[in-house]
C-alpha angles and dihedrals in degrees: 000000000000124000128187118204123193094214140190109190091203091062117087093208090052091049091049093050091049090050091052090051094047093048092051111094119238097020119126105203122209108196117206114188092210096193088062097034107027121198117244122252088255093051091050091049091051093047093050092046091052089047091051092236138115126245087246089059088052094049121108092223091177091068114107089229090060090055092043091053093045093237094159087081097032128118122244090258093051090050092051090049091050093048092051091050096039108029091183083080092067114101110230152268107021112183126192130190133158086272096058147280129288137178102236097229104148094024092230089071088081088070088068091071100042 
């Protein structure tokens, strides 16, 4: 099985989710450091749709940039645009396999799609 993780190595939850994936036998892990290689707006929209969540649910609203941009009152489209332009706004880690997409909070949620 292949798993893709949108990863931030500075985030403890992201590191824990990656460790779970790597320790799981038979999982080929593709690591995308999304701050360096941000997903497009379209990719984010598809990931959130597969995860059954909204862009707002995937927003790191505690980030100063979210407050600066006034995203508390923003539409889904505006949030996706902001995330694509400022990937620090993306809650992490997002993990995708053939079975689905989850936000790895808590990290054990990644086990649901393995």
